[in-house]
Structure formats: C-alpha cells, structure tokens
C-alpha positions as CSV (number, residue, x, y, z in Angstrom):
1,M,-26.7,-6.7,-6.9
2,M,-26.7,-8.1,-10.4
3,Q,-30.3,-7.7,-11.0
4,K,-29.6,-3.6,-10.1
5,R,-26.2,-3.7,-11.9
6,K,-27.8,-5.2,-15.3
7,N,-30.6,-2.1,-14.9
8,H,-28.2,0.2,-14.8
9,W,-26.2,-0.9,-17.9
10,E,-29.3,-1.9,-19.9
11,T,-30.6,1.9,-19.2
12,V,-26.8,3.4,-20.6
13,Y,-26.8,1.4,-23.6
14,R,-30.9,2.9,-24.6
15,T,-30.5,6.2,-23.6
16,K,-27.1,6.9,-25.2
17,N,-25.6,6.5,-28.2
18,P,-21.5,5.9,-28.4
19,D,-20.3,9.6,-29.0
20,Q,-22.1,9.8,-25.6
21,V,-19.8,7.5,-23.4
22,S,-16.2,7.7,-22.6
23,W,-15.1,4.2,-22.9
24,T,-16.3,4.6,-27.0
25,Q,-12.8,3.4,-29.0
26,D,-12.9,3.7,-33.2
27,V,-10.0,1.8,-32.9
28,P,-8.9,-0.5,-29.8
29,K,-5.5,-0.3,-30.2
30,T,-3.9,-1.3,-27.2
31,S,-5.8,-4.3,-26.6
32,L,-5.2,-5.2,-30.4
33,E,-1.4,-5.3,-29.8
34,L,-1.7,-6.8,-26.8
35,I,-3.5,-9.7,-29.0
36,Q,-1.2,-9.5,-32.0
37,A,1.8,-9.7,-29.7
38,I,0.5,-13.4,-28.5
39,N,0.8,-14.2,-32.2
40,L,-2.1,-17.1,-32.0
41,D,-4.0,-19.4,-34.3
42,K,-7.1,-17.7,-35.9
43,R,-8.8,-20.7,-34.8
44,A,-8.2,-19.4,-31.0
45,K,-10.9,-19.0,-28.9
46,I,-11.5,-15.4,-27.5
47,I,-13.4,-14.1,-24.8
48,D,-14.4,-10.7,-25.1
49,V,-16.0,-9.7,-21.5
50,G,-18.0,-6.4,-20.9
51,G,-17.5,-6.3,-24.8
52,G,-20.5,-4.3,-25.0
53,D,-21.1,-3.0,-28.7
54,G,-17.4,-2.4,-28.4
55,K,-15.7,-2.9,-32.0
56,L,-12.7,-5.3,-30.9
57,V,-15.2,-8.0,-32.7
58,D,-15.2,-6.1,-35.3
59,F,-11.0,-5.8,-35.7
60,L,-10.8,-9.6,-35.2
61,L,-13.4,-10.6,-37.5
62,N,-11.4,-8.5,-40.0
63,E,-8.2,-10.0,-39.2
64,G,-9.9,-13.5,-39.4
65,F,-10.2,-15.0,-36.2
66,E,-13.2,-17.6,-36.1
67,N,-13.7,-18.3,-32.7
68,I,-14.9,-15.1,-30.9
69,T,-17.0,-14.7,-28.1
70,V,-18.3,-11.5,-26.4
71,L,-19.8,-11.3,-23.3
72,D,-22.0,-8.8,-22.0
73,I,-24.4,-7.7,-19.2
74,S,-26.4,-5.6,-21.5
75,G,-28.3,-7.2,-24.3
76,K,-29.2,-3.7,-26.0
77,A,-25.3,-3.2,-26.3
78,I,-25.3,-6.9,-27.7
79,E,-28.3,-5.9,-30.1
80,R,-26.1,-3.1,-31.0
81,A,-23.2,-4.7,-32.1
82,Q,-24.8,-7.3,-33.9
83,S,-26.7,-4.8,-35.9
84,R,-23.4,-2.7,-37.0
85,L,-21.9,-5.7,-37.7
86,G,-24.9,-7.0,-39.9
87,D,-24.3,-11.0,-41.5
88,K,-20.8,-11.0,-39.7
89,A,-22.5,-10.7,-36.3
90,R,-23.6,-14.8,-37.2
91,K,-19.7,-15.6,-36.9
92,V,-19.7,-14.2,-33.1
93,T,-20.9,-16.5,-30.1
94,W,-23.5,-13.8,-28.0
95,V,-23.8,-13.9,-24.5
96,E,-25.8,-11.6,-22.3
97,C,-24.7,-13.0,-18.7
98,D,-23.2,-10.4,-16.0
99,I,-19.7,-12.2,-16.1
100,T,-20.2,-13.0,-12.0
101,D,-23.3,-15.5,-13.2
102,F,-21.0,-16.8,-15.8
103,Y,-20.6,-20.5,-16.0
104,P,-18.6,-21.3,-19.4
105,E,-18.8,-24.6,-21.4
106,E,-15.4,-24.2,-22.6
107,R,-12.1,-22.5,-21.9
108,Y,-10.2,-19.9,-23.6
109,D,-7.1,-18.6,-25.3
110,V,-7.6,-15.3,-24.8
111,W,-9.6,-13.5,-22.1
112,H,-10.3,-9.9,-23.2
113,D,-11.3,-7.0,-20.5
114,R,-11.4,-3.5,-20.7
115,A,-12.9,-1.2,-18.2
116,A,-15.4,-4.4,-17.1
117,F,-13.4,-6.0,-14.3
118,H,-12.7,-2.6,-12.5
119,F,-16.5,-2.2,-11.7
120,F,-15.9,-4.7,-8.7
121,T,-14.8,-2.7,-5.8
122,E,-15.7,-6.2,-3.1
123,E,-13.1,-8.4,-2.0
124,D,-15.7,-11.2,-2.6
125,Q,-16.5,-9.7,-6.0
126,I,-13.3,-9.6,-6.9
127,Q,-12.0,-13.5,-5.7
128,A,-15.2,-14.7,-7.7
129,Y,-13.5,-13.3,-10.9
130,V,-10.0,-14.2,-10.1
131,N,-11.6,-18.1,-9.5
132,L,-13.7,-17.8,-12.6
133,A,-10.6,-16.8,-14.8
134,E,-8.5,-19.5,-13.2
135,K,-10.8,-21.7,-14.3
136,A,-12.1,-20.4,-17.7
137,V,-8.5,-19.0,-19.4
138,L,-6.2,-21.7,-21.0
139,D,-3.3,-19.5,-22.0
140,Y,-3.6,-15.6,-22.0
141,L,-5.3,-13.0,-20.0
142,I,-5.2,-8.9,-21.0
143,L,-6.9,-6.7,-18.8
144,G,-7.1,-3.1,-18.7
145,T,-8.4,-1.2,-15.8
146,F,-8.7,2.7,-14.9
147,S,-4.9,3.5,-13.2
148,E,-4.4,5.2,-10.2
149,N,-3.9,8.3,-12.3
150,G,-7.3,7.2,-14.0
151,P,-11.0,8.2,-12.9
152,K,-12.7,6.6,-9.9
153,K,-16.0,6.5,-11.1
154,C,-17.6,5.6,-14.6
155,S,-20.8,5.9,-15.7
156,G,-21.8,6.7,-12.0
157,L,-20.4,4.1,-10.2
158,D,-17.6,3.2,-8.3
159,I,-14.3,2.1,-9.8
160,K,-11.2,0.1,-8.2
161,Q,-8.5,1.7,-9.7
162,Y,-5.0,-0.8,-9.9
163,N,-1.3,-0.3,-11.3
164,E,1.1,-3.1,-12.4
165,V,2.5,-4.6,-8.8
166,Q,-1.7,-4.4,-7.9
167,M,-2.5,-6.4,-10.9
168,A,-0.5,-9.1,-10.6
169,E,-1.2,-9.8,-7.1
170,T,-4.5,-10.4,-7.7
171,F,-3.8,-12.5,-10.8
172,Q,-1.6,-14.9,-8.7
173,N,-1.7,-18.1,-11.1
174,F,-0.7,-15.7,-14.0
175,T,3.0,-14.7,-15.5
176,K,2.9,-11.1,-16.4
177,I,4.2,-11.1,-19.9
178,S,4.0,-6.7,-20.1
179,C,2.4,-3.8,-18.7
180,R,1.8,-0.5,-19.7
181,T,0.0,3.1,-18.6
182,L,-1.4,4.9,-21.5
183,D,-4.4,7.7,-21.5
184,H,-7.6,7.0,-23.4
185,I,-9.2,10.0,-25.3
186,T,-12.8,10.1,-24.7
187,P,-15.2,11.1,-27.5
188,F,-15.8,14.1,-24.9
189,G,-11.9,15.0,-25.3
190,T,-11.0,14.2,-22.0
191,K,-8.1,12.0,-20.4
192,Q,-8.5,8.9,-18.7
193,N,-5.0,6.9,-17.6
194,F,-5.5,3.1,-18.0
195,T,-3.4,0.0,-16.7
196,F,-3.2,-2.6,-19.4
197,C,-1.6,-6.1,-19.0
198,S,-1.0,-9.1,-20.6
199,F,-0.7,-12.4,-18.4
200,K,0.3,-16.0,-19.8
201,R,-1.3,-18.9,-17.3
202,M,1.6,-20.4,-15.3
203,G,2.1,-24.0,-16.6
204,G,-0.2,-22.9,-19.9
C-alpha cells in the first residue's frame, strides 16, 4: 500500500506543474496566520507534513525560523522545492518518507499538515497517524483537511472529510485553540472548502 501511494505521488509531481494541481498556493495565508498566532521562538522546531513543493517553507525561512523540517512521500516534490529555494534549501531538513513509516528522532514544537491527513480513510491508518502525532508533537498541532462541504476526492484518491467536532474528537489528547472553515481557490478557479484547526497538546 505504501509503495502504491509513493508511486502515485511521484507520478503526479513528475508529470504536473504547480499550476496543474489543485493544492497549489502562492501564499499559504491560513497556515501562516495559525503559526504566527502561537508567537514562536525562531528556534522552534517546525515540521510540515506532506509539504511537497509547497511554499510554506519559503515564508517560514523568510520570517527567520531556523529549525524547519519538510516531510513528503515524493522525492520529486522535494527536489522541486529544493530547486526553487536554491541555497536556502540547505537550511531545511528534508525527509522523503510516507508519514505512516516515519520514526522521528526528535519532537516538534509545531506539527503542520495541510491536506495530507485527509488521505487516510481507514481507521487503522487514522489511528496510526494520531499515535504518531501524540509521540512527536511537543506543543502545537495545525491541521487542514477538506470539510464536509469540500471535495470527496483529490488527485483521483478518496479522502475523509472533517468538521470541527470530528477533528477535535480524533485528536483527543490535544485541546482545540481555534477552527475555521474557508475556501481555497485552486489554480483553475474552482473552490475547495477546508476545515483548519490548531490544537495545543494537553499538559504541554
């Protein structure tokens, strides 16, 4: 299953440009707002799960963050991000890995995931992700998924939609800070409705 997922995403990033995939954002506004609201030290450890060739890392580097990790299943996506960043790419830790096969060697102050978690549709996959987050997240968890008013598929794959209540029930060892629903406008001008939530680890 993991190899099948990897093959799928390598093909996507090998054959499509950023303006040909729905998730592309020139400015990851919501993710940045939720991270900025935490008032982090610039040395905070931030991981962007499923970051692909997304531009969140660009903005975090420009804001002076020093400990950024980008994880993605696709080596091609990582290559594209590294090429775009040029010399700045050396300031980032890059991990080519399926998140369900990730064994972090450290804990993260912020775990950010926009549109990766919702690809896990089976209960055992979801629970494995939750267990990993509980082990790896020191303080904050920021998640963006398709909402109940969003698409039911992405890139030809089934996804699991979440509302605010379902998100909180799934991550029970985290306290909800805020949630919002919003429309993402794709490069082709269509709308995708997202649920975005930020959480604080209980006891953290």
